[in-house]
C-alpha positions as CSV (number, residue, x, y, z in Angstrom):
1,P,12.6,125.8,276.2
2,A,9.6,123.4,275.7
3,P,11.0,121.6,272.6
4,A,14.4,121.4,274.4
5,A,12.7,119.6,277.3
6,A,11.2,117.1,274.9
7,A,14.6,116.7,273.2
8,A,16.3,116.0,276.5
9,A,13.8,113.4,277.3
10,R,14.0,111.9,273.9
11,R,17.8,111.9,273.9
12,C,17.5,109.6,277.0
13,S,15.2,107.2,275.3
14,G,16.4,103.9,273.7
15,A,17.5,103.8,270.2
16,G,14.6,102.4,268.4
17,G,14.7,99.4,266.1
18,E,17.1,96.6,266.5
19,V,19.8,95.9,264.0
20,E,17.5,94.8,261.1
21,A,15.6,98.1,261.0
22,A,17.0,99.6,257.8
23,A,17.0,103.3,257.1
24,A,13.5,104.4,256.0
25,G,12.4,107.4,254.0
26,S,13.1,108.4,250.4
27,S,16.7,108.7,249.3
28,R,17.3,112.4,248.6
29,R,20.3,113.3,246.5
30,A,23.3,112.1,248.4
31,G,25.1,114.8,250.5
32,G,28.9,115.0,250.8
33,V,29.5,112.4,253.6
34,L,27.0,110.0,252.0
35,R,28.6,110.3,248.5
36,H,32.0,109.7,250.0
37,L,30.7,106.6,252.0
38,L,28.9,105.2,248.9
39,L,32.2,105.3,246.9
40,K,34.0,103.7,249.8
41,L,31.5,100.9,250.4
42,R,31.4,100.1,246.7
43,A,35.2,99.8,246.7
44,T,35.8,98.0,250.0
45,G,32.5,96.5,251.1
46,P,30.7,97.1,254.5
47,V,32.3,99.3,257.2
48,T,32.0,99.0,261.0
49,V,29.6,101.3,262.9
50,A,32.6,103.0,264.4
51,E,34.0,103.8,261.0
52,Y,30.6,105.1,259.9
53,M,30.3,107.4,263.0
54,R,33.8,108.7,262.5
55,E,33.0,109.7,258.9
56,A,29.6,111.2,259.8
57,L,30.9,113.2,262.8
58,T,34.5,114.2,262.1
59,N,35.1,113.8,258.4
60,P,37.5,116.9,257.8
61,G,35.3,118.4,255.0
62,Q,31.8,117.4,255.8
63,G,31.6,115.9,259.3
64,Y,28.8,117.0,261.7
65,Y,31.2,118.4,264.4
66,T,33.8,119.8,262.0
67,R,31.1,121.7,260.0
68,R,28.2,122.4,262.4
69,G,28.3,121.3,266.0
70,G,24.7,122.3,266.9
71,V,24.6,122.7,270.6
72,G,21.9,124.8,272.4
73,E,18.4,126.0,271.7
74,G,19.0,126.7,268.1
75,G,21.1,123.6,267.4
76,D,20.3,119.9,267.3
77,F,20.5,119.1,271.0
78,I,20.7,120.9,274.3
79,T,23.0,120.2,277.2
80,S,22.7,120.8,281.0
81,P,25.0,123.9,281.2
82,E,22.8,125.5,278.5
83,I,19.7,124.8,280.7
84,S,21.0,126.3,284.0
85,Q,24.0,128.0,285.4
86,V,23.6,126.0,288.6
87,F,24.8,122.9,286.9
88,G,28.3,124.3,286.1
89,E,28.5,126.1,289.4
90,L,28.0,122.8,291.3
91,I,30.7,121.1,289.1
92,G,33.0,124.0,289.9
93,I,32.4,123.5,293.6
94,W,33.1,119.7,293.1
95,Y,36.6,120.5,291.8
96,V,37.4,123.0,294.6
97,S,36.2,120.5,297.2
98,E,38.5,117.8,295.7
99,W,41.4,120.3,295.6
100,M,40.9,121.0,299.3
101,A,40.5,117.3,300.2
102,T,43.9,116.6,298.5
103,G,45.7,119.1,300.6
104,K,45.4,122.2,298.4
105,P,48.2,121.6,295.9
106,A,50.0,124.8,294.7
107,A,48.7,124.4,291.1
108,F,46.1,122.6,289.1
109,Q,45.2,122.3,285.4
110,L,41.5,121.9,284.6
111,V,41.3,119.9,281.3
112,E,37.9,119.8,279.6
113,L,37.3,117.4,276.7
114,G,34.8,118.6,274.1
115,P,33.8,121.9,275.8
116,G,30.8,122.6,273.6
117,T,30.0,126.3,273.6
118,G,32.3,127.0,276.6
119,T,29.3,127.7,278.9
120,L,30.2,125.0,281.4
121,T,33.8,126.2,281.7
122,G,32.5,129.8,282.1
123,D,30.2,128.7,285.0
124,I,33.1,126.9,286.6
125,L,35.4,129.9,286.2
126,R,32.7,132.1,287.9
127,V,32.9,129.8,291.0
128,F,36.7,130.0,291.0
129,K,36.4,133.8,291.0
130,Q,33.8,133.8,293.8
131,L,36.2,131.5,295.8
132,A,39.2,133.6,294.9
133,S,40.3,134.1,298.5
134,L,40.5,130.3,298.9
135,L,42.3,129.8,295.5
136,S,44.5,132.9,295.8
137,K,47.8,131.0,296.3
138,C,46.9,128.3,293.7
139,D,48.1,128.6,290.1
140,V,45.0,127.6,288.0
141,S,45.0,127.1,284.2
142,I,42.3,125.9,281.8
143,H,43.1,123.4,279.0
144,L,40.4,122.8,276.4
145,V,40.5,119.8,273.9
146,E,38.4,120.7,270.9
147,V,38.4,119.6,267.2
148,S,35.6,121.8,265.9
149,P,36.9,125.2,264.5
150,K,33.4,126.6,264.8
151,L,33.0,125.6,268.5
152,T,36.6,126.9,269.2
153,E,35.5,130.3,268.0
154,I,32.4,130.3,270.2
155,Q,34.4,129.1,273.2
156,A,36.9,131.9,272.7
157,Q,34.1,134.5,272.5
158,T,32.3,133.1,275.6
159,L,35.4,132.8,277.8
160,T,37.8,135.5,276.7
161,G,35.6,137.9,274.7
162,G,37.5,136.8,271.6
163,K,40.9,138.0,272.9
164,V,43.0,135.0,271.8
165,Q,46.2,134.4,269.8
166,L,47.0,131.6,267.5
167,N,50.2,129.7,268.3
168,P,52.8,128.6,265.7
169,K,52.0,125.3,263.9
170,D,54.4,123.2,265.9
171,A,53.2,124.4,269.4
172,P,51.2,121.8,271.4
173,A,48.3,124.3,271.9
174,Y,46.9,125.8,268.7
175,M,45.5,128.8,270.5
176,K,45.7,130.6,273.8
177,G,44.0,133.4,275.7
178,V,43.1,134.7,279.1
179,S,39.7,134.3,280.6
180,K,37.6,137.3,281.6
181,T,38.5,136.4,285.2
182,G,42.2,136.5,284.4
183,I,43.0,132.7,284.1
184,P,45.1,131.4,281.2
185,I,43.3,129.2,278.7
186,Y,44.9,126.9,276.1
187,W,43.3,125.0,273.2
188,Y,44.4,121.6,271.9
189,R,43.3,119.1,269.2
190,D,44.2,116.0,271.2
191,I,44.4,115.2,274.9
192,Q,47.9,113.9,274.1
193,D,49.0,117.5,273.5
194,V,48.0,118.7,277.0
195,P,51.1,119.2,279.2
196,Q,51.8,116.2,281.4
197,G,53.3,115.9,284.8
198,S,51.0,118.4,286.6
199,F,48.2,117.8,289.1
200,S,45.2,117.8,286.8
201,F,41.4,117.8,287.0
202,Y,39.6,116.3,284.0
203,L,36.1,117.0,282.9
204,A,34.2,115.1,280.2
205,H,30.6,116.3,280.0
206,E,28.6,114.7,277.1
207,F,31.9,113.8,275.4
208,L,32.1,110.0,275.5
209,D,28.6,109.5,274.1
210,A,29.8,110.8,270.7
211,L,32.9,108.6,270.4
212,P,32.6,105.8,267.7
213,I,31.1,102.5,268.9
214,H,31.3,99.0,267.6
215,K,28.1,97.0,267.7
216,F,27.8,93.3,268.1
217,Q,25.0,90.8,267.9
218,R,25.0,87.3,269.4
219,T,23.9,84.7,266.7
220,E,23.6,80.9,266.5
221,K,27.1,80.9,265.1
222,G,28.5,83.1,267.9
223,W,29.2,86.8,268.0
224,R,28.9,88.8,264.8
225,E,29.7,92.5,264.3
226,V,27.0,94.9,263.0
227,L,28.2,96.6,259.8
228,V,26.9,99.4,257.6
229,D,26.5,98.7,253.8
230,I,24.6,99.9,250.8
231,D,21.0,98.7,250.5
232,P,20.8,96.7,247.3
233,E,17.1,97.6,247.0
234,V,17.7,101.4,247.1
235,P,20.9,102.5,245.5
236,D,21.9,105.5,247.6
237,Q,20.6,104.3,250.9
238,L,22.4,102.5,253.7
239,R,21.4,99.6,255.9
240,F,22.8,97.5,258.7
241,V,24.1,94.0,258.0
242,L,25.9,91.3,260.1
243,S,29.5,90.3,259.4
244,P,29.5,86.8,257.8
245,S,32.3,85.7,260.2
246,R,34.1,87.1,263.3
247,T,35.9,90.4,262.9
248,P,39.0,91.6,264.7
249,A,36.8,93.8,266.9
250,T,34.7,90.7,267.9
251,E,37.8,88.9,269.0
252,N,39.1,91.9,271.0
253,F,36.1,93.8,272.5
254,I,33.6,91.2,273.7
255,Q,34.2,90.3,277.4
256,P,34.1,86.5,278.0
257,E,31.5,86.9,280.8
258,E,29.1,88.9,278.6
259,T,25.4,87.9,279.0
260,R,23.7,90.4,276.7
261,D,22.7,89.5,273.1
262,H,23.5,92.9,271.7
263,V,26.5,94.9,272.9
264,E,28.0,98.3,272.0
265,V,31.6,98.9,272.8
266,C,33.5,102.2,272.5
267,P,37.3,101.3,272.4
268,E,38.2,105.1,272.2
269,A,36.5,105.7,275.5
270,G,38.4,102.7,276.9
271,V,41.7,104.2,275.7
272,L,40.8,107.6,277.1
273,I,40.0,106.2,280.5
274,Q,43.3,104.3,280.6
275,R,45.1,107.5,279.8
276,L,43.3,109.5,282.5
277,A,43.8,106.7,285.0
278,C,47.6,106.7,284.3
279,H,47.9,110.5,284.6
280,I,45.9,110.6,287.9
281,E,47.9,107.6,289.3
282,K,51.2,109.4,288.4
283,D,50.5,113.1,289.0
284,G,47.4,113.2,291.2
285,G,44.1,114.9,290.4
286,A,40.6,113.5,289.5
287,A,38.3,113.0,286.5
288,L,34.6,113.7,286.5
289,I,32.6,112.1,283.7
290,A,29.0,113.1,283.1
291,D,27.0,111.4,280.4
292,Y,24.0,109.4,279.2
293,G,24.7,105.9,280.2
294,H,24.1,102.6,282.0
295,D,26.1,100.1,284.1
296,G,26.4,97.3,281.6
297,T,22.7,96.6,281.2
298,K,21.5,98.3,278.0
299,T,21.9,96.9,274.5
300,D,20.9,99.0,271.5
301,T,21.3,102.7,272.3
302,F,22.7,104.1,269.0
303,R,20.6,107.1,267.9
304,G,20.7,110.4,265.9
305,F,19.5,113.9,266.7
306,R,18.6,116.7,264.4
307,N,16.7,119.9,265.3
308,H,15.9,118.4,268.8
309,K,14.2,115.4,267.1
310,L,15.3,111.7,266.9
311,H,16.8,111.2,263.5
312,D,17.5,107.9,261.6
313,V,21.2,107.2,262.2
314,L,21.7,106.0,258.6
315,R,20.0,108.9,256.8
316,A,21.9,111.9,255.6
317,P,25.2,111.3,257.5
318,G,27.0,114.5,258.5
319,T,23.8,116.4,259.1
320,A,22.8,115.0,262.5
321,D,24.5,114.3,265.9
322,L,25.1,110.6,266.5
323,T,25.3,109.2,270.0
324,A,25.3,106.1,272.1
325,D,24.9,105.6,275.8
326,V,28.2,105.2,277.7
327,D,28.7,101.8,279.3
328,F,30.2,102.7,282.7
329,S,30.9,99.1,283.6
330,Y,33.3,99.0,280.6
331,L,35.0,102.2,281.8
332,R,35.5,100.7,285.2
333,K,37.2,97.7,283.7
334,M,39.4,100.0,281.6
335,A,40.6,101.9,284.6
336,Q,42.3,98.5,285.4
337,G,42.5,99.3,289.1
338,R,45.0,102.2,288.5
339,T,42.6,104.5,290.2
340,A,39.5,104.2,292.3
341,T,36.2,104.6,290.5
342,L,33.0,106.1,291.9
343,G,29.5,105.8,290.3
344,P,27.7,105.8,288.1
345,I,25.3,107.8,290.2
346,K,22.1,109.4,288.7
347,Q,22.4,113.1,287.9
348,R,19.5,114.0,290.3
349,D,21.3,112.3,293.2
350,F,24.7,113.9,292.4
351,L,23.2,117.4,292.1
352,K,21.2,116.9,295.3
353,N,24.3,115.7,297.2
354,M,26.1,118.8,295.8
355,G,23.4,121.1,297.3
356,I,21.3,122.1,294.3
357,D,18.2,122.6,296.5
358,L,19.9,125.2,298.6
359,R,21.4,127.0,295.6
360,L,17.9,127.1,294.0
361,Q,16.4,128.6,297.2
362,V,19.1,131.4,297.2
363,L,18.5,132.2,293.5
364,L,14.8,132.2,294.0
365,Q,15.0,134.6,297.0
366,N,17.4,136.9,295.0
367,S,15.2,137.0,291.8
368,S,12.8,139.9,291.7
369,D,10.7,139.0,288.6
370,S,8.4,136.1,288.1
371,A,9.8,135.3,284.7
372,T,13.2,134.6,286.2
373,R,11.7,132.5,288.9
374,E,9.7,130.5,286.4
375,Q,12.9,129.9,284.4
376,L,14.8,128.8,287.5
377,L,12.1,126.3,288.4
378,H,11.8,125.0,284.8
379,S,15.5,124.4,284.5
380,Y,15.6,122.7,287.9
381,D,12.9,120.4,286.7
382,M,14.9,119.7,283.5
383,L,18.0,118.7,285.4
384,M,16.3,116.8,288.3
385,N,13.1,115.3,287.0
386,P,13.6,111.5,286.2
387,K,11.4,112.0,283.1
388,N,13.8,114.7,281.8
389,M,17.6,114.4,282.6
390,G,17.4,113.4,286.2
391,D,17.7,109.6,285.8
392,C,19.3,109.0,282.4
393,F,22.3,111.2,283.0
394,N,25.0,109.8,285.2
395,F,28.1,111.0,287.0
396,F,31.3,108.8,287.3
397,A,34.6,109.7,288.8
398,L,38.2,108.5,288.8
399,L,40.3,109.3,291.9
400,P,43.7,108.2,293.3
401,H,43.3,105.2,295.7
402,H,44.8,107.1,298.6
403,R,42.0,109.7,298.3
404,L,39.5,107.0,299.5
405,A,41.7,105.0,301.8
406,H,40.6,105.1,305.4
407,P,43.8,105.6,307.4
408,N,44.7,102.9,309.8
409,K,45.6,104.4,313.2
410,K,48.5,101.9,313.6
411,D,50.1,102.9,310.2
412,N,49.5,106.6,310.7
413,P,49.1,107.7,314.3
414,Q,49.2,111.4,313.3
415,S,46.0,111.0,311.3
416,K,43.1,112.4,313.4
417,S,40.2,111.6,311.1
418,P,39.3,109.6,308.0
419,L,39.4,111.5,304.7
420,P,36.4,113.7,303.9
421,P,33.8,112.0,301.7
422,V,33.9,112.7,297.9
423,A,31.3,115.5,297.2
424,G,28.4,114.5,295.0
425,F,28.9,110.8,295.6
426,A,27.9,110.9,299.3
427,E,25.0,112.7,301.0
428,L,25.8,116.3,301.8
429,V,26.0,116.8,305.5
430,L,25.4,120.5,306.3
431,K,27.6,121.8,309.1
């Protein structure tokens, strides 16, 4: 776990060089994605950083996620659910507590975006099973949005023991199965395919940070977009350049009140938040978003990871994970007041509010060998220590407005008490 700890800390660090820093290192023979990009750049000129990320991560033949998707100890980066089961358990408890606070609807869908290895969903399902007496009258189903064939296979193995069936081509879900705990699970390529009209909980854990970003630099001539082009000095190497004039993205994505000199905007994250906010406003539910990020303060956070080490973003595209911090202030704007937003709140505060300290004590008391206890303490430190993931990882939620409204006695004389606070975002009061 030691290299993983270092990787987690590094994944939180800033991106390294500003725009001018071109890709260093000798140019090896160009790989598939790079070859494809070089042909494209020679034909059409520079591309946006968003276009570059799209090719590097999701190119159908050679993209990083379509081909590899290296999560976990043996992969290129490690995520909280892989570090400790407690993480997913507390998130499971968050959904159950929101389900209770909204009056225990008769059914809910849990929709996870980019479920990785399925570990997080597995931990949440274990909580649902432990609280089966509470959820017995509720019809629960799991809906996973995943583009990587390799990860789909791992998720199916983790969650159903591999007992799944493929659906016909025209069905919205491409695959379905039943979890080891007896809950139906469906797989989709796009959130648009998930059935609408039902009370839904959404989960996006380390999903938004891999969506393509546009990068902008303030210059004497106004805002210019950062583009990716071929380095004229080194034939098959890439470099960052500035657009000679304003691009359509510059016109559309820079907020008039922007004070920073360098800005990253993720339009796909904006569209996704708009969709979630519309669904929650219409059908009820909640969305929990957990990711690396900031509240509109950071500038250059675009970085690459390979084998748990920082990797030059422009070198060997398709072989490394590319990521940028989520700008939560932008997500809040994109919710456009359709839902209430909570956070961002630091991971260590959220987990503390969710009762991680109590859960750790119980696990420590129940573990008989010192190796397990050491692992528990190590993973707690990874999740909570500000130097590891405690501070750079944030939680953010979308909830219907009425969930947070304090009832006015005049309007609603039946109401005895204000609504319960939202778990995780308020201090836990132990009854």
